[in-house]
N, C-alpha and C positions, 0 to 999 in steps of 0.2 A: 936429364938431371932435373926434378923439381922443386923446388925450392917454396913456401909457404911463411905468410908473414903470422907474429903471434898470434889474430885476432881468427887468423882461417884457421893457425893448427886449433885454439881454444873451442872454433866452432864444431872441428872436424872429431875432437874430443866428446862435446857435446854432445852429437848425434849417435855416435856409437857408444856413451854410459844410455840415451835415453835409450835407445836396441836395446839393451842390456835389461835395463828397468820393466820394458814392453812384454821381454822374454817372461819373465819371473813373472808377471804380474798372469800374464795369457796362462802361464804351467801352476799356477799355484795353485788354483784347485783341484788338478790330478793330482797334485804331490800330497795334498789333505788326504788322499782316500786310497794314497797307493797300499800305506801301511795299515788301510781300515781293518778288521777281522768282516770274514763273508759275513753273509746275511743266512742268521739261524731263527728259528724256530723258538719262540718265547716260552719263556718259565710256562704260564698257563698251561700254554698250547702243550708241554712237553707233559703234564700232570692230567693233562684231558685225556692221551692216548694214553697214560701208563695205566690211570684209572679204569679206562676200557678194557687194558689188555687181561688184567686181573681180576676184574670183574666185582671191585669196590663200588657199594650202594653207597657211601655219603657222597653229598655234591659240593665236593673238595674244590672244583674249578667253575660252578654257576656261573661266572664272569668270564670267563676264560674261553672261547670258542676254538675249537681243535682246525675248524677250516677257514682259520684268518687267513687275511686277503695278504698273498703272497705277494701282489703287487707294490705295497707299502714300498715306501723307504726306507732304507736301512739306515743306524745310528750312524756310519762313517759318511751315510750321503746327505744326512740333516747334517752334519758339523758340517760339511762339503759346503752345506749350503748359506753356512753361517759366514760366510764370507761374502755374500751379495745382499746383508741385511743391510746396510746403512745405506741410502738413497741407492738400491738396486744397483750399487758396485764392486766391483773386488777391495777388500780391502787390505791393506800390507797386514803382515801376521804381528808385528806389534802394538800395531793400532787395533787387531782382534783381541792379544791377550791381553791389555789394557781396559777392556770391557768385561776382563774378566768372562770369555768364551772359553769353551772344554773344545778343544783341538784332537786329546793324545787319545786315541779308541783305547791304549792303557792301561789311562786313569779313569775315578770314576768322579773327578772332577780337579777344575784349576782353579787358584787362589782369584780373588781380586788382585790385579795389579792400580795401585793410586798410580793418576795422572799425572807426572811431574810437570812444573812449569808453571807461570802465572797465566792465572785462567781468566778468561774474560769472554760475555757472555757476548752470541753473535748470534743473529737470524739466519737460519739455511733454508733452503731452497725445497719444495719435496718432487723433486724430478722422479718418473716413474720411470724412464730409460736407461739402459745398463751402458755405461759408456767406458771402453776400455783405456782412455785417451784421462788422464790427469796432470798434471802440474806442477811443481812442488808447493808451486801457491796454495793451489786450493787442498791437496794434502795438506798444509799447516793448517789451514783455516778448518777444517776438519778435526785436525788434531783441538781447535782450539773448544771448537765446540762438542768436543768430549768433557771439558770442566764446567759446563751450565751445572750439572751436577755437583755439589763438594765434595772433592776425592776422601775427604777423610770417612765418609760412607762405606765404601769400599772396604776400609779396614774393618767395618763393623762382623761381628758373628751374624746377626739380624739387622737386617739396613729399614729403616725409617718406614710404611706402607705408602705403597702409589695406583694410582687406578689403574685398576688390572686390565684395561682396554688403551692405555695412555699407555703403558708398558710395554702393552702390544706393538704396538704400534710404535714403538722406537724402535724395539728391537728386530719384528719383522717387517719391512719394508719392500722388500722386493717383490717382482712378480710370479717368482719361478713357483710349481706346484707341493715344495715344500713349506715354504711362505705362507701361500696361501691354507694350507692343510693346519699350518699353523692359527691361525688368523682364526680359521672358524674355531679351532679348539680350543681357543681363548673365547669368544664370543661365548662358546656352552660355556665356559665357566664362570664366566660372567652373569648367568643366569642364578649363579646361586651363590658368590662370593661379587663383593663390590673390589676389593685391593687386594693387592701383591705385598708381600713380606721378601726378599732377595735375600738367601745364603749365602754366607762365604763358601766358596768352592775350597778345602783342603785336606780331600776326602774322607773327609768325619760329615760331611754336609747330609745325608741318613740320618744319623742321630742326632745332626742339630734339629734339623727342621724336625726330627719328630720328638725329642722330649721338649723342644721350645711349645711345640703346642698341646703337648699331652702337662705340660705343668701351666700354661696360661687358662688351660680350659679343668685341673687341677681344684673339685671340692672334696676328697678325701682320702686318707693313705691306702693306697690299694692294698689289699689282704698279703698277697708275696713281701708285701714290703714291711710289714708290721708281724710275722715271723720270727722267732723267737734266736730259728736255726741262720736266720738270713747273713749274718756279719760274720759267720762261722764258715760262709763255704770253703774259701780260701784254704783251711787247715782242714776242713774235712774233705775236700777233694785231694789235696795233696797226700793226705791220709792212705789212699784207695788208688791213687794214680801216679808214680813218679814222672811218667812222663809230663805232666803237666809242670814240670819245676823246668822246661824249657819257655815257660807265656815269656813273652817279652816284651816289655811297658814303653811307652812312648817315649817320654823322656829319659828313660834308662836303658837303651836298648841292651847297653850288655851284661847287664845282672840278671841271675837265673831268679823264675820264682821263691826257690829257697831261702832266698834273701829278701826277695818283697811281698812276701803275703802277710808281714803286716800293713804294709800300704797300701795294698791290696784293700785289706779289710779295714783301710781308713776312708778309701773310696768310697766303697760300698757304706759306709755310718755316712758319708756325705751326702751322698744321692739320697738315702732317707731323710736325713735332717731338712733337706734343700725342698723336696716333695711333699713334707709334713709343714715346713711353715709357710710355704705359697700356696698350698690346700687350704689353708685355716685362712687367708687372706678373702673376706668378705665381699670391699669392693672389686668393680671388674679393672678398674683404672688402677686401684694400688698392686694389685695380682699381676696388671700386663706390667707396671714398671718394675716391679719386683721380676720381672720375666729378665724385663731390657736389664737390670743393674748384675742379675746371674752372667747373662752372653756376652756382657764386656768385659768380665773378668777369667780374662786367658786360664789361665793356671787351675783356677777352681773347675770351669768348664769342662778341658780334657780328662779330670778325673773324673770325671761322671764318663765320661763315653770309655775310658778302660773299665769301668764297674759296670756299664753295657755291653760291653764284649764280654766279659768274665761270665755275666748272665747269662750272655748266648751260648755260651762253652758250655756251662750246667747241663739249661735246656739241649744243649744238642745229645751232653753222653747220657740226660734220662731217655731221649729219644732213642739211642741208640738200642740202650738197653732194653728196654721196654719191647722195641723189633727186636732183638735177639729170645726175649721169653717168650715168645710168639703171643705178644698183648698186641691190638689192637694200635695205628699209629699213623699222624696223617699222611696224605700220598705225598707232600713235600718232602718229607724227612727218605723214602729212598730215595729221590730224583738227588739231593740233598750228599748221600752217603754211595751213589753210584758213580760222580765223577772222580775219575781216576787222581785226585787232588786231592783226594777225600773220601778215601774210604771207610773209615773211623775216625773220632773224634778227634784221636793224636795226628792223624793229617791235618783234619779241617782248622785245628791252631797251628801246625806250624806251616802250613803251606796259603791262608786264609785271613784268620781273626789277627796272627800277629802282623799281618801286613795292612789289615785297615790303620788310614791316617800316617801310612807311611808311603806304599807305593800303589795303594789302589785304597777302593771303598768298598759297598755292599753289592753283592752280584744279586740276581735278580730273586734266586734260590733260597739266596740269603737272607732276603727281607719277610719271606716266611718266618725264617728262624727267630728273624729280630721281633717280628708281632707276637710270636709263642712265647716269646721270653718277659716281652713287657705284658703280655696278658692285654693286650691293644689292638682293635681291628684297624688298621691304615688303610684307609683310601685312598685311592693316585689317580688322579686326571691322568691319562699317557694320549700326551699332546699329540704325538704323533703317531699315534693311532687311531686319529678322530675318524672316524662313521666306520668303526670296526666293533667288533664285541669286545675289545678287550680296551676299550678306548676308558673304559675306569674299570681299575682294577680293584682286587681287595685282599688281603696280607692279613689273615687268611684267608679262603673263599668260606670256609664254614665257622664260622667265628660263633663265640659263646655269645647269648643275649644279653650276657650282663659287662661286657666288655667292651669302653668308652669306646670311641671311634674319634681319629684325627685325620684331617685329609691334606694331601701333599700334593705338588702339580712337577713334573718332571716333563722335560722335552724330549729325553733320549735316556729312559733307563739310569742313567750314571750321576746324573744333576739333582737335588730340587730343591724347589723354595715350596713356600708357601701363601695360603689364599688367606685371607682374612675378614672381616666384619660380613658376616653370612646374613645373605637378603634371607635363608629359609634354613629350619633345623633341619641339622645331618645327622644326626643320630638313630643310630637302626629301632 
């Protein structure tokens, strides 16, 4: 029989716990990728193939190349690489979430999580080597370092701007291939823009980033917002399509459209009012302040997103009907309605639009639909596609010359941030 003293027992327990923690750290990267989806061709690549099959003459996919680099890292691999961002070391899941990292392949983006506890700024060493062993003191020290940025910023819909390369250095410090690719991507963006503003990730980030950019640059009310029938969309569509009663509001998921059509109308009126008021502001500084104020009002902000979703539904119905009647439609609309989950506008609403902001965000093909609904060209720097023809993608790919352009940044086609302070003009 063997007996241990109290100190020896504690020592053995500590060793066992350390062994368990080490196993967790060493297996965490694989667990991140285990549930991730397999590598798929991008939507621009699919569109190019579809265009070639049917012999469409329009250049719907000028910036997308069907021979895209198949050796590029998948989204899941990039998210897996996120665990090596800070100091090139694996991070605990809670720490990653506190930085607002997107690790769930089924979600578009993950909300920023404010760092709790008292914050104290400390210096950190820029070690490049990967160290699989970290004691409790070091882990706690890194948590304190996360507080160098005011935690209240993580609650903002659009955080204050910061130097784009400084942001890159903080986010991508590792020496993995994905980290190197991201840094090169950010360097390319920095040739056009000086700063970046982080967008809150709550599955509305594509809406938030695009609308913020559009309003901050607006000088006039778009023609589609000036239409007399604009605010009558809910009533007009309900009179033709009874299935629209299944529309779900984010704030009132139990109510049907028949009961909330007046509220959708109010949201459309709010969108027109805010766009008109901000576009009439002449001073760039005052315009920016007005946008910042709007995107700090959570109640109004989400009402605007409901209006945008409804505009997407209206556009989808128009495209679907045009295709059925034999009229020419953009190539992306074929892919939109070729999905098993959205073979018609009703399924698109039930399986996709109703879930935006709840359990997912905009898929890539829906970015085309969103751009058509706004009649804006959305230019996106897709950083994980750096050095390929899809690094800069336009939605839509054959924009009208009179359509304004907004620019976004994405690391994984799920979460979007916005570049600001243009170094040169980016309008078409």
